[in-house]
C-alpha positions in Angstrom: 176.5 64.6 100.9 177.3 61.4 99.1 178.1 62.2 95.4 177.3 58.6 94.4 173.7 59.1 95.5 173.2 62.0 93.2 172.5 62.0 89.4 175.7 64.0 88.8 178.5 63.0 86.4 182.2 63.8 87.0 184.3 64.4 83.9 187.3 66.1 82.5 187.3 68.7 79.7 190.6 68.8 77.7 190.7 72.4 76.7 193.2 74.3 74.6 195.4 75.3 77.5 194.2 73.4 80.5 192.4 70.3 81.7 189.4 71.1 83.9 187.5 68.7 86.1 183.8 69.3 86.3 180.5 68.1 87.6 177.6 67.8 85.2 173.8 67.4 85.7 170.7 67.7 83.6 169.8 66.9 80.0 172.4 67.8 77.4 169.8 69.2 75.1 168.7 71.8 77.7 170.1 75.3 77.8 173.7 75.3 79.2 174.4 77.0 82.5 178.0 77.2 83.8 178.6 77.7 87.5 181.9 79.3 88.5 183.1 79.0 92.1 185.3 81.4 94.1 188.2 81.3 96.7 188.9 79.0 98.5 186.2 76.7 97.0 185.7 74.2 94.2 182.7 72.8 92.3 181.1 71.7 95.6 180.3 75.4 96.4 177.2 74.9 94.1 176.0 71.6 95.7 172.6 73.2 96.6 172.1 74.8 93.1 173.2 71.9 90.8 170.2 69.7 91.5 167.7 72.5 91.6 168.8 73.9 88.2 169.3 70.5 86.5 165.5 70.1 86.2 165.4 72.7 83.4 169.1 73.2 82.4 172.2 71.4 81.4 174.4 72.4 84.4 178.2 72.3 84.4 180.2 73.2 87.6 183.9 73.1 86.9 186.8 73.3 89.3 188.4 76.5 88.0 192.0 76.1 86.7 194.3 75.6 89.6 191.6 74.3 92.0 190.9 70.8 93.4 191.2 68.2 90.6 191.7 70.6 87.7 195.1 71.2 86.1 197.4 73.7 87.8 199.5 75.6 85.3 202.6 77.2 86.8 203.2 81.0 87.0 201.1 84.0 87.9 200.3 84.9 84.3 198.5 81.6 83.9 195.7 83.1 86.0 195.1 86.3 84.1 191.5 87.2 83.4 191.9 86.6 79.7 193.0 83.1 80.4 190.2 82.5 82.8 187.5 83.8 80.5 189.0 81.8 77.7 188.5 78.7 79.8 184.8 79.5 79.9 184.5 79.9 76.1 186.5 76.6 75.6 184.2 74.9 78.1 181.1 76.0 76.2 182.7 74.7 73.0 183.5 71.4 74.8 179.8 70.9 75.5 178.8 71.8 71.9 176.9 74.9 72.7 177.0 78.3 71.0 176.0 80.3 74.1 175.6 79.7 77.8 174.3 81.5 80.9 177.1 82.0 83.3 176.7 82.2 87.1 179.7 83.2 89.3 180.4 83.7 92.9 183.4 85.5 94.4 186.4 85.0 92.0 184.0 83.0 89.7 181.9 86.2 89.7 184.8 88.4 88.7 185.5 85.9 85.8 181.8 86.1 84.9 181.8 89.9 84.8 184.9 89.8 82.6 183.4 87.1 80.4 180.4 89.4 79.8 182.8 92.2 78.5 185.1 90.0 76.5 182.8 87.4 75.0 179.3 88.9 74.7 178.4 86.7 71.7 178.8 83.6 73.9 176.7 84.9 76.8 173.0 84.2 77.2 172.4 85.6 80.7 174.7 86.6 83.5 174.2 86.1 87.3 176.8 87.3 89.8 176.8 86.5 93.6 178.9 88.6 96.0 181.5 89.5 93.5 182.5 93.0 92.6 182.5 94.3 89.1 186.2 95.1 88.6 185.6 98.8 87.8 183.3 99.2 90.8 185.9 97.6 93.0 188.5 100.1 91.7 186.1 102.9 92.5 185.4 101.7 96.0 189.0 101.1 96.9 189.3 104.9 97.1 187.2 104.5 100.2 189.2 103.7 103.4 186.4 101.4 104.5 186.6 99.1 101.5 190.4 99.4 101.4 190.5 98.1 105.0 188.1 95.2 104.1 190.4 94.2 101.2 193.6 94.0 103.3 193.9 90.3 102.6 194.0 90.8 98.9 197.0 93.1 99.3 198.7 90.5 101.6 198.2 87.9 98.9 200.2 89.9 96.5 203.4 88.9 98.3 205.3 85.9 96.9 205.4 82.7 99.0 204.7 84.3 102.4 200.9 84.0 102.2 201.3 80.2 101.4 203.7 79.8 104.4 201.3 81.6 106.8 198.2 79.8 105.7 199.8 76.4 105.6 201.0 76.9 109.2 197.7 78.3 110.5 195.4 75.5 111.7 191.7 76.1 110.9 192.2 79.1 108.6 189.7 77.8 106.0 187.2 77.0 108.7 187.5 80.5 110.0 187.0 82.1 106.5 184.0 80.0 105.7 182.2 80.2 109.0 183.0 83.6 110.5 180.0 85.4 109.0 177.4 82.7 109.1 174.1 82.9 110.9 173.2 79.2 110.4 174.8 75.9 109.7 175.6 76.5 106.1 178.9 74.5 106.4 179.1 71.4 108.6 182.2 69.5 109.5 182.1 67.2 106.5 181.8 70.3 104.2 184.9 71.9 105.8 186.8 68.6 105.4 186.0 68.6 101.7 187.2 72.2 101.2 190.4 71.4 103.2 191.1 68.3 101.0 190.5 70.4 97.8 192.8 73.3 98.7 195.5 70.8 100.0 195.9 69.3 96.5 199.5 69.9 95.4 199.8 73.4 94.0 196.2 74.3 94.6 196.9 77.0 97.3 199.5 78.8 95.2 197.2 78.6 92.2 194.3 80.1 94.1 196.5 83.0 95.4 197.8 83.6 91.9 194.3 84.8 90.9 194.9 87.7 93.3 198.4 88.3 92.1 197.5 88.2 88.4 194.7 90.7 89.0 196.9 93.0 91.0 199.6 93.0 88.3 197.0 93.8 85.7 195.7 96.7 87.7 199.2 98.1 88.1 199.8 97.8 84.4 196.6 99.7 83.6 197.3 102.4 86.2 200.7 103.0 84.6 199.3 103.0 81.1 201.1 99.8 80.2 198.0 97.7 79.4 197.4 97.1 75.7 194.0 96.9 73.9 192.1 93.9 75.0 189.0 94.0 72.8 186.6 94.3 75.7 183.1 95.6 75.1 182.7 98.5 77.6 179.1 97.6 78.4 177.6 94.2 79.2 174.4 93.9 77.1 173.1 90.5 78.5 170.4 90.5 81.1 172.2 90.5 84.4 171.2 89.5 88.0 173.3 90.4 91.0 172.6 88.6 94.2 174.3 90.1 97.3 174.5 88.9 100.8 174.7 92.0 102.9 176.6 90.4 105.8 179.7 90.2 103.6 182.7 91.3 105.7 185.1 91.7 102.8 182.9 93.4 100.2 180.6 96.3 101.0 177.1 96.7 99.6 178.3 99.9 97.9 179.8 97.7 95.3 176.3 97.0 94.0 175.6 100.7 93.3 176.2 102.5 90.0 176.5 99.3 88.0 174.5 100.8 85.1 177.7 102.5 83.9 179.0 99.0 82.9 175.9 96.9 82.6 172.9 98.0 80.5 170.3 95.7 82.0 170.9 94.8 85.6 168.7 93.7 88.5 170.0 93.7 92.1 168.7 91.5 94.9 170.2 92.2 98.3 169.7 89.6 101.0 170.2 91.1 104.4 170.3 87.8 106.2 173.0 86.3 104.1 176.8 86.5 104.2 179.5 86.4 101.5 178.6 82.7 101.1 175.1 83.6 100.0 174.3 80.4 98.0 175.1 78.3 101.1 173.5 80.6 103.6 170.1 80.8 101.9 170.1 78.2 99.2 166.4 78.1 98.7 166.2 81.8 98.1 169.1 81.8 95.7 167.7 78.8 93.8 164.4 80.6 93.5 166.1 83.7 92.2 168.3 81.9 89.8 165.6 79.6 88.4 163.3 82.5 87.8 166.0 84.6 86.2 167.5 82.0 84.0 164.2 80.8 82.7 
């Protein structure tokens, strides 16, 4: 895909604690929709959705902090969920909006879930694609099956070793992106883009620090060391969960029982799609998102 042939604008948002690169499309007076990518991606993960949504919305797809062309603050604590959700509120402010609909996939989905709990007054609607609600993940990690699926997240808790292993493993990103696919969702040029993005200085460590910060927060909570964080226990905004059932890392059980934490949730399971659901079946995802956000 040639970015210069699309009506998309690249820009930088100078926020309170970080500078984020983003891609923007659609009319600024339209309702704001923020698209949050996951690991090991960047804004380009939403290439099929940006144009489709821009007809009716003001669409902003940032590189999350640490990724691709965005700033990469040092240290694990820079990637705590309170910092990541704060980036979303600051981004909404940057575009002069009071509220936004937030759509997240993978780690972007975890940030989106947490944003719904921490900043309900800034959220219009919430859509999450193949990303577990943190409380549902904690519940399912008691299952040996999900624990086995999540082995890589435990490995990523180690300092420096995961970076060394991945940097010396040719084709690791290609393997992650294409292992579950039933179609040509990623071609060679797509893989090259992802490789260039994660090869930016400091980007791989920053991406792994998402896992490390989350792991440390869970330990603090388990040991009763987490302070009050002002989270609303229930997300009130209308919520859509889109789930590719061919996800090797995250079982469909994570879509069950969400009513405990989300008051108004609709779940769409797509049996033909993998973890990379918006790339596997973009037309279906675009249809679901367009209908829901409207």
